[in-house]
N, C-alpha and C positions, 0 to 999 in steps of 0.2 A: 504494500500500500504506500502511496506517495506521501511524503511529509509536507508537500506543498498543498495548502488548503484550497488553492485556487485551481487545482487540476482535479478532474474526476479520478476516482480510484481505478486502478488497473482491473480489467476483467479477470475473474477467477473461475468463470464457468457457471456460476449460479445464476438463476433467473433474475435475482435482485441486481446483481452486478452487470448483467447484459441488457437491462431495461434501456430503452432509447433515452438519450439525453433530451430533456425538454428544451423547447425553443426559448431563447432569452428574450425578455421584454425590452424593446428598444426605448431610447430616450423620448421619441415623439409620443408614444403611448403613455409613457410615465408622466410627461408634462401635461397631457390632457387629463389624466387621472388626478394629478395634483390640482389642476384648475377646478375639476368637478368637486373635489373635496374642500379646497380652501376658500372658494368664493362664498359658499353659504356660511362658513365659519366667520369670515371677515365681515360679511353683511350683518350677521347676528350681533357680533361685538360692536360694530359701528352703530347699530340701532340702540344697543344698551348705552353706549357713550352718548348718543344723541338725546335719548329720552331721560336718562338718569344722571349723567355726569357733565352736563352743560355743553356738549359738543354742538348742540343746535345754536346756542348763543355765539360760540366761537366761530362757527361757519358763517353765520349772518354778519358778524363783525368783520370777518376776513373779506367777504365779498363786497361789503359796503365801505371798506376802509379807504382812506386817502393813500396815494402812492407812497408817502413817506411814513406811514404808520407801521413801524417795525414791530411794535408790541403785538398787534393783531396778527401779523404774519408769523411771529414766533409762537404765539399761543396756538395757532392753527397747526403749524408744523409739529409742535410738541405733542398735541393730542393725536394727530394723524400717525405719528411714529409710535405712540403708545398702542394705538389700535393695531398697527402692522405687527409690532413685536409681540403683543399678547396673542394675536391671531396665529402667529408662527408657533408660539409655545403651546397653545391649545391644539393646533394641528399635530405637533409632535406627540402629545399625549394621546390624541385620537388615533393616530397611526399605530402607536405602540400597543394600545389595547386591541385594536382590530387585527393587526398583523400577528399578534400573539394568540388570537382566538382561532376557532375552527374555520373562520372565514379566510384566514391567511392573507388578508389584505383589506384595504379601506373600501368604502363603497365605490369610489372612482376606479380603483384597480379592478374590483370584481366586475363592474359594468363593462370594462374593457378586456376582460378575460385574462387578467394578470393575478399572480399570487406571489408572496414572498416566502422563500425557503432558506434554510441554511445551505452551506456549500455542498452538502450531500443530498439535498432535495427533501429534507425532513421539515416538519412544521417547526416554527419558532416557538420558544417559550416566551411568556410575557417579559421575562427579564432580558432575554436576548433581543426581543423586539424593542424594548425600551432602550437598550444599549445602542442598537442600530439607529433609532430615531434621535437619540441624544447626540450621536455623532453627526447628524445633519447640521448641527450648529457649526462644526468644523468645515463641512462642505459649503456652507452658506457664507461664512465670513470673508474669504478672499474673493470677493466679486462673484460668488456662486461657482467658482472654478471647480470645486469638488463635485458639483452636480454635472457640470459640463464634461467632466472627466469621462463620463459614460460614452461620450462620442468617440473617444480614442481607445477605450479599454476593450480588449478582445471579448470579454464576457459582459460588456455593457454595464460595468459596475462604477458607481460613484465612490468617492472616498469613504462615505459612511458604509457602503456595502463591503468595501475592502476591509475596513476596520472591524466590522462585525462578522465578516465572512458569510455574507448572505448573497442571494441571487433574487432577481425579479424575473419570473418565468411566465410563459403563456400557459394558461390552464389547459388541461387535457380533457375537460368535460366530465370530470369526476362527479 
């Protein structure tokens, strides 16, 4: 058996070892799945900020401001960034719970026929799913380069997939 977790094990003749390798989910499908998942989360959090946390007044002040009203601009950008950052954190928790469940993926991934497995094709535990999704912070920070890495990776893995030793694969219709 190979010590490299990024290569499939060598065939030993058993049915389990000779099972066909699942097709890898490409970056395009993963981006669409992300949008399916994150847009409702962001809209819900923006609505909470708007109704309960004064974002309605901040937005109104921002759009009715004088060109030199930097306080209105700063208040708007601050709350907008809070919504963005909180949405990303909620998304990470949402992904960890669903990827560690029997679904093996978020609603967006499942709608597009994708699932998340470990490097051997097994279901993720909630702990491993949480580690994978926490590592998305590393993928996100340097201008999302860790996500774009899937464009160049042979197995279409982002940095968070490499760190957690996971794959996003196309479902086989189980």
